[in-house]
Structures are given as structure tokens and as C-alpha cells.
N, C-alpha and C positions, 0 to 999 in steps of 0.2 A: 478717300481722297486726300490730299494732303492737307497739313493745317499750317496755320502761319506760327504756332505755339505761343500765341500769345496769351501771357498770364491771366487769370480772372482779374486780379489787382489792377493790373495793367489798361486791362479792357474795360473796367470800372471807370476807373481816372479819366480813359478817354471817351466813352460814351456817354458817360450820364448828361450831359446838355441834349444830345438827342432825345436819350429817354425822356427826358424832362418834356420835351416839346412836343412828344408822341404823346405822351399822357396827357396835356393839356388840350391838345384837338382831339383827343377821343373824349375827354370830359366834355367838351363843347359839342360835340356829335351826340353823345349821349341825354345831354339836357334838352338841345334842341330839337331829339325827335319826337314826336307829338304821339306818335303810334309806339306803345308797349310792345307789340308781337313785331313790329319791324324791327324795334330796338333788339330784343333779344337775339333773333337769328342772325342779324348782321354783327353783333360784338364780337363772336367767337373767332370767326373769322379775321376781322380786324386785328382782335389782340395779337393772334398767330403771327399776322404779317409783320406787327410793331416788333413785337418780340425777337421774330428771324431778323429784322432789320438791325436791331441793336447788338443781335451775336453775329453781326455778317464776318467782324474782323478775324474771327477763329477760323472759320471755315468759308470763306467768299462764296466759290462755287457752289458749295452744297446749299447753302443758305439762299442764294437766288432759285436754285430748282425747288427748293422746299415752298419758296414763297412763291413760287409761281402756282405750284401743285395746290399750294392752301386756297390761293384765288380761284383757281378753277375750282375747286372741290366746294367752297362757299357758293358761287356762281349756282351751280348745277343745284346744290341742296336749296337755296333760294328758288330757283325755277320750278323744282320737284313742288315745294310747299307752296308756292304762288303768292308768295310774301313782297308786296311792291317795295322798292329801295326807298332810301331816303336820297334826299337831294344830291345828284351826284357832281363831281367835278369834270373828270372825263372818262367816257367809255363806261359809264355807269360804276365806276369807281367813286369812293367817299373821299372826301378831303385826305383824311387819316390814312388813307390805304395807298392813296398819290404820293403823300407826302414821305411814308415808309419806303414804297417802293424805290421813289428818285435816291432816298439816302442809301438803299442797298446798292443800286444801281454803281452809284457814284464811289462805293468802297470796293465794288467788286472790279470795277475799270482800275482802280489805284493799285489791289494789290495782288489780284488774280493773273496770273500768266496770260497773255494774249489771245490765245483761242480759247482758254477756258472763259476768259471775261466775254468773248464774242458769243459765244454759246449760251453763256448765262442770259446775257442782256436779251438776245432773241427769244429765248424761254420766257423772259418775262414779257418781254412786248406782244409776244403772240398768243399769250393766256390774255392778256389786257386786251386786246383787238378782239380776241372770243368773248369776253365777257360783255361787249356791248350788246351784243344779240341774246346771250345767254341769260343774263339776269333779267327779272322781268323790269318793265318800264316804270319810272318813278311816276308816282300820281298826287296830285293836288287839287281840293278843292277852290274853285271859282265863280262867286256869286252862285251858291248853292250847287253850281254844275262840278262833277267830278271830270278831271283833266289828267289826260295822259301825256307824260314827256318820254317820247322814244328817242334814241339814239338819231344822233345825225351826224352823216358821215363826216363833211367838209371841215366843221367846227372841232369834231373829237380829233381828225388826222392833224390839223394845223395846231390844234391845243396840245394835244400829245406828243406829236413832234416835237415843239419849243421845249416842252417839259424833257423829253428824251435829250435834245441835243445839251440842254442846262446839267443834267444828272452825267452825260459821257463827258462833257466838257470840265464838272467839275473834276470826274474823276480824274482826267488826264491830266488836270493839270497840277493835282496833287501827286500823282504818278511822276511826273516830270520834278517836280520839287524834290521828291524823295530820292530819286537816281542821282540829282545833283548834289545833295547833301550826304549820300552815299559815295559819290565820287570825291566830295571835299573830305569826308572822313579818311578814306581809305589812302587819301594824298597825306595829309595829316599825318596818319600812322607811317607810309612811307619814308616821308621825311624825318620822323622822327627815329626810325629804325638807321637811315642812313646817318644821321647825325650821332647814334650811339655807336655807330662800328667806326665810323672816323675818328670818333673820340678814343674809342678802345684802340684803332691802328695806331692813334699817335701816342697813346699811354706806352703800348708794345714796342715802338720804336724809340720814342726819346728815354724809356726807363729801362726797361730791360736790355735792349742794346747797348743802351749805356754802359751797363756792369759787365755785359758780355764781351764789349771791347776793351774793358778794363783786363779782364781776365786774361784775354786773348795775347793783349800787348804786353801786360807784365810776363805771362807765361814765356812768351818770346824773348823778351830781354832775360830772364833766368837760364833761358838754353843757350843764349848767345855766350852766356858768362859762367856758365856752369864748371867748364874745365879749367877756365883760367881762374875763378875765382868760387870756389862754393860756399864760401861763407856768404858774400854776397847773393847768390842765387837763393840760398837759405831766405834771408830776408826779405825775399819778395813776396814768398809762399803765406805771410800773414795778410798782405794786402790782398792776394788772390782769393784766399779763404774769404776775407770781409766782401768782397765783391760777389763772390757765387752767392755768398748768403743774401747780401742784400737783392741779388737777381731772384732768387728763390720766391724771398719776401715780395718782391715785387709782381712776379707770377702769381702766387697764390692772392694778392689783391686785386687782379684781372680774374682770376678764375672767380673771386669772391663775386665781383662786379656782373661776371655772364651770369650767374645763378641767383643773380636778383638782389643781393642783400645791399647793395647801392649803386648808385647810378656811377659811371664813367667820368671821371676825373672828378669827383666830388674829396677825394682825401688821397694820401699817398704814405706809404711806409717811409720816406726818405725827407720829408717836409714837417716843418715845424710851424709856429705862429710868427717866428721872427725872420722875415725875408732876408736880411744881411747875415744872419747865421747861416741859413738854408744855402746860401750861394756861395758863402765862403767854403761851407763844408764839400760842395760841389766842385770848387777850384780846386780844396785841398787832396781831392779822390781822384780828380784827372791824372795825376802825376806832371802836369805840363809846368814850366814856368809861368805862371801865372803872375800878373799886376793887375790888382784889385782895385777899383776907386769907386766909393759909392757918396752919392750925395741926396741923399733923401730928403728935401725942404719940407714936401708934401707927405702925407700918411696917403702908403697906396692900398686900394681896396685888398680885401681876403681875395676875392675872385680872379685878379690879377696877378696876385704874388704867385701862384701856382706856374700860369703862364711865364713870367719872368723867369722863374727857376728853370722851365723845361726849355726857354729859348738860349738861357745861357747853358745848360746843361747839356743840349743839343748841338750846338755852336761848339763848345771843347771836344765833344766826341768827334766831331767832324775833323776839327785841327788835328787831335791825335791819329784819327784813321787815313786822313789823305796827305796831310801836310808831312814835310822831310825837312831834318836840319833847323827845328822849330827851336829860338832860342829866348823867345819874349811872345806871352800871348796877354793883351790888354782888354780887359773886361770893365767896362763901364755901366754902372747902372745909376741914373741921375732922374728927378724930378724937376721939371723947367716947365711954365706957360702951360698949367694943367694938363701935364701929358708926363708919362714916365718913358724914357731914353735908356735903352740898352745898346751897346755897343761892344762887339767881339771882334778882335782883330788880332792874327797871329804875322809873323814875320817870315813863314815857311819858305826856304829856297829850293832850288832845284825842280825837277819833274815832280810834280806831285803824283804820288805812288799810289797803285792800286788797292781798295782797303781789303784788308783779312776776309774770306767770305763774301768778298764781292759787295756790291751796293746795289741797296732796292731803289734807291734815286727818290726815296720818299722824305728825307728829311727836312730839304727844304720847303718840300710842299707842306708838311707838317706846320713846319714854323711860320710859313705864311698864313695857312688856312687858321692857328693859334689868334695871330695878329689880327687879321681882318674880321674875324668873329668879334674882336671885343672893337672894332670901328677903327683900328689904327692902321698904319703902314709899314712896312717891309720891304726890304732891299738886301741883298747879297750878291757878292762877286769878288773878282780879284782886286787886288790893292794895286796902284803904282809900284812898280819894281817888282816886289816879292811878298807874298802872304797873300791872305784871305780875309775879308771882312764882312761882317753880319751888321745890320742897323735894323733898329725897330724901334717905333714911337707908337707908343698906346694912350690915346687921351682918358684921362681921368674924369669918368662920370661924378657930378655933385648932387 
């Protein structure tokens, strides 16, 4: 049979209240039973059923069958020995036995597959019903007269039915709660995985694509002037080498993230703790005629600095990839009204060219996601006349 693989330590933490409750009931029954012979012969079967109820989470279906067998064997033994029973609760079963079987049924319904749970419950109910006629009737003395309390059909049916409904209903309730909890955990895991994939996708697009675009643009420029001015072409080679080195470092960073060394977006090979210096370095690497303005009246939180840097970097990459005849790119990073304002605008003229290697169409999507994750607003579009403008506003949380 299949096991739930619940460790003994985990089961102890989970089942100790049930074990204590059954031990308490068992102690009361032992103390209240006046006849020592009756107490002696009933005790082993009751202890076995209680132990199986406590151990049910490990193998619910097996525990149900074993408990039914234990009740049946105990009942037959009491019949063969002619030992009159102690005061029963339902169907000649003791209070402790009923409590243990109710707990067992609830756990079985909660954890076992539906068809196994149905078979297990049916087995317990069948044996419990048979016990009413197998076990000797309860006897008691009244006014010096020994009276026998035999099983009564309808009280047993009604009482047993109510207890069975309570047990099964409890199991179904916890089964439903477990299902909802599993769905919630799965949804959280999927959301976390999706968020991590999106972060990696943004890093791959914003960082690696930025350097690769720089390599392609500078190599094209070198190729164009190679025959006319070889010296100028050779001057571009260090830039290509630097961009290639940075692209390789960024790729290694992403591989490290994928291997679990650090979460995506936690650090960067091209960022420092100085936002102004990082943005200035990105603008210098872009090879565009950038006019940079900083007005940081408020301190930008560290978690925002990386997004601001990536917004500027991706905007410059788009200008370099798509625009033609660019003579000025305005980059403004300022804080105002408890928000970081970013503006990148170029004055590209003519028909916007198709980028080298095509466009995946995820640049603007990634920028918008970065801004919206921080509770900001993002707009991008053509400027009146010529050029392209990107604007973002990110509120600073205090």
C-alpha cells in the first residue's frame, strides 16, 4: 500500500493532541470499570485501535483495515470468553473505541484516495455494525437484580449515523482545506517562477542586448571607414573589445543567477552605488551625442537605482538601434514631488531604420514592467516633428 511518507517527527508534532485525548479516555474507562476481568480482556483491543488511530497519517488505508480487524478480533474473543462488556456508547463499542474510530475515519477521508477512503470507511462501519451482535451484552445490577442491556437497533443506527457523518464531514472539510492550500502554494510558486523568468528576460534584453548592439554598431562603423581611414577603424576596436568583455561578464552574471547563486536583478557587473556615475558611464558607452542632466534633490532608494539605470540604458539602446541622423539625445534624471522622473528623448530624423538582427519587441515591454513593478507610470512614443521620447515616473517610498 502507498504511504504518505510522513516522518515520525512530523507525525509526533501533529498527532500528540489525539494521543493525549485517547489516553485520557482510556484511563477513565479503566478506572470506571469495576470488573477486573472485563477490564483486562477489553483493554488490549482498545489500546490497539487507539494506537492505529494515532498512526493513521502514515498509512491511512492500512490503518483502517487493521482497526476493523482489531475490533472484529476483540469482539469475537469477548464472545468466546463470555466476558460481559463495559458501558457502551454505540453498537457495544466503548467510548474510547468510538473516539479512536472517528479520528481514524476523519484522517482516512482527509488523506487517502477517494476509492480507498470509501472502502476503508465501509470496512469500519461493517465491523462496527456486526459488533452489536457479536459482543456480549452489557450487564449491570439494579436493586439486587442483574439486568442485561442488549443492542437497540434504532438508537444505534441514529447515534452511529450521526457520529459517522461528523467523522466523514470533518475529513472532507480538512481535505478541502488541504486542496485549497496546495492550490495556493502552487499558484505562489508559479507566480514566483514567472516573476523570476521576467526578471531574467529583462536583464538579458537590457544588459546583454545593450552591449551586443554596441558591438554591432561600432563594427559596422569600422567596416564603413576601413578602406577610407584605417586608423579610425582601428580606434573602434578597443570599444568593441570593451563591449564584448562587458557582454561576457553580464552573461556570466545571468548564468550565475540561473544556477541559484543570487536572485535575478540583485546585482550587476556594470552598476555601482553611485547612480549619477552609473548613468554617466552608460551614456558614454552608448556612442550617442548625449546631453545629460541630473537634479537629484532627494536620495533615490538603492532598489530604484538599478531600474533607473536600466531605463536609461534601454532607451539609449533603442535610439542607437532604431533612429537615424541623431544629433542630440537628452537624458534627464531628476527627483521631484517624492518621485524619480526619467526622460530620454532623441531628435532622430528620417525613416526609422530596422535594427540590426531584428527586434524582439520586448524593450518597451520590459521598461514598462520595471516601472509598474515599482508603482510608477511609463509612456513612450514619437515626439512632435522628429524623434522619440521615453518618460517614466517612479514614486519614492518613504
